[in-house]
C-alpha positions in Angstrom: 12.0 6.5 -10.6 10.1 4.6 -7.8 12.5 2.4 -5.7 10.9 -0.9 -4.7 12.4 -3.0 -2.2 12.2 -5.1 1.5 16.3 -4.3 3.1 17.0 -0.4 3.0 20.3 0.8 3.6 21.2 3.3 6.5 21.3 6.2 3.2 17.7 5.4 2.3 16.3 4.8 5.8 17.5 8.3 6.1 15.6 9.5 3.0 12.3 7.9 3.8 12.7 9.4 7.9 13.0 12.8 6.0 10.1 11.9 3.6 7.8 11.0 6.5 9.0 14.6 8.4 8.1 16.3 5.2 5.0 14.7 4.3 1.2 15.2 5.9 -1.2 12.2 6.7 -4.2 14.3 6.2 -6.6 11.6 6.3 -4.9 9.3 9.1 -4.4 6.4 6.5 -1.0 5.5 7.0 -0.3 3.5 9.6 -0.1 -0.4 10.7 -1.9 -2.7 12.7 -0.5 -4.5 15.9 -2.1 -6.5 18.2 -5.6 -4.2 17.2 -3.5 -1.2 17.6 -3.3 1.2 14.8 0.3 2.4 14.7 0.7 5.3 12.6 3.9 5.2 10.9 5.7 8.8 10.9 5.5 8.5 14.4 6.4 4.7 14.3 9.5 4.4 12.3 10.8 1.7 14.1 8.1 -0.2 13.7 8.5 0.2 9.9 12.1 -0.3 9.2 11.5 -4.0 11.8 9.0 -5.1 9.2 11.0 -4.2 6.0 13.7 -6.6 7.6 11.0 -9.0 8.4 9.7 -9.3 4.7 7.5 -6.2 4.3 7.7 -4.6 1.4 8.4 -0.5 0.2 7.9 1.4 -2.6 9.1 5.1 -2.9 11.0 8.0 -4.2 10.5 12.2 -3.4 7.1 11.9 -4.1 5.8 9.3 -1.5 6.1 5.8 0.1 4.0 3.1 -0.4 4.0 0.2 2.0 2.6 -3.2 1.4 2.7 -4.8 5.0 1.5 -7.9 5.7 4.6 -10.0 4.3 6.0 -9.8 7.5 3.4 -11.8 9.7 2.5 -13.8 7.1 -0.5 -12.7 7.0 -3.3 -13.8 4.5 -4.4 -9.9 3.2 -1.7 -7.4 1.8 -2.7 -3.8 2.6 -1.3 -1.2 0.6 -0.8 2.3 2.5 0.4 5.3 0.7 1.8 8.8 2.2 1.7 11.3 -0.7 0.1 14.2 -2.5 0.7 13.4 -6.0 -2.4 11.3 -7.1 0.4 10.4 -10.1 2.9 8.3 -7.6 -0.2 6.5 -6.9 -0.6 5.2 -10.1 3.3 4.7 -10.9 3.3 2.6 -7.3 0.7 0.6 -8.5 2.4 -0.4 -11.6 5.8 -1.3 -9.7 3.9 -3.3 -7.3 2.0 -5.1 -9.5 5.5 -5.8 -12.0 6.5 -7.2 -8.6 4.1 -8.7 -6.2 1.4 -11.2 -8.0 -1.1 -10.8 -5.1 -4.6 -9.8 -3.9 -3.9 -6.2 -2.4 -6.3 -4.6 -0.1 -6.4 -0.8 1.0 -8.4 0.6 4.2 -8.9 4.5 3.5 -11.1 7.4 4.4 -14.3 7.7 2.7 -13.7 11.4 1.6 -9.7 10.6 0.8 -9.2 11.3 -2.8 -6.4 8.6 -3.3 -10.0 6.2 -3.2 -10.9 7.6 -7.0 -6.9 7.1 -7.9 -7.2 3.5 -6.5 -10.9 2.7 -8.0 -9.3 3.7 -11.6 -6.6 1.1 -11.0 -8.6 -2.0 -10.6 -9.4 -1.4 -6.9 -12.9 -2.5 -6.0 -15.1 -1.9 -3.2 -14.9 -5.0 -0.1 -16.3 -3.5 2.7 -17.7 -0.2 5.0 -15.7 0.0 7.6 -17.8 3.3 9.2 -15.3 6.5 8.1 -14.0 4.0 5.9 -13.9 1.5 3.5 -11.9 -1.1 2.6 -10.5 -1.8 -1.4 -9.2 -4.5 -3.4 -7.2 -5.2 -6.0 -7.1 -9.3 -7.5 -3.7 -10.6 -8.2 -3.1 -11.7 -11.8 -3.3 -14.9 -11.4 -6.7 -14.8 -10.0 -7.7 -12.4 -12.8 -6.8 -14.8 -15.2 -8.5 -17.2 -14.1 -12.1 -15.9 -13.4 -11.5 -14.8 -17.3 -10.7 -18.1 -18.3 -13.3 -19.6 -16.5 -16.2 -17.7 -18.1 -14.2 -16.1 -21.6 -18.1 -14.5 -22.5 -17.9 -11.7 -19.5 -14.6 -10.5 -20.7 
């Protein structure tokens, strides 16, 4: 079962810290950007916990961690950051997120990250090239439904 929330208990914080310690971020994609500076979550757990207190979301279980950033900053874009070695975890996180949030969701990952294929199978589409990285976007359900209603022949 995946836990999805903003406010964490002390026990859950310890569990998250343990997961961060055990998992490796091979591709360097698990970071939060502050003032144009990449703060890697594994080394800056206090930033993660602060962002969660201010409204960001986290989804986790023993297979991985997914963080949705942007709520705490009242940013226009909401970014998904995932740390896992299990492709099934990504699919499950995306299900939980879509049940709980209806917003456009962006992810920026390295082009050679195998998570990219799983994300593209789950409705993330190319939104921009960032050198060694690619920006992917999954539209909110309300946006997809509105587009389909305006163009019923394009289903």
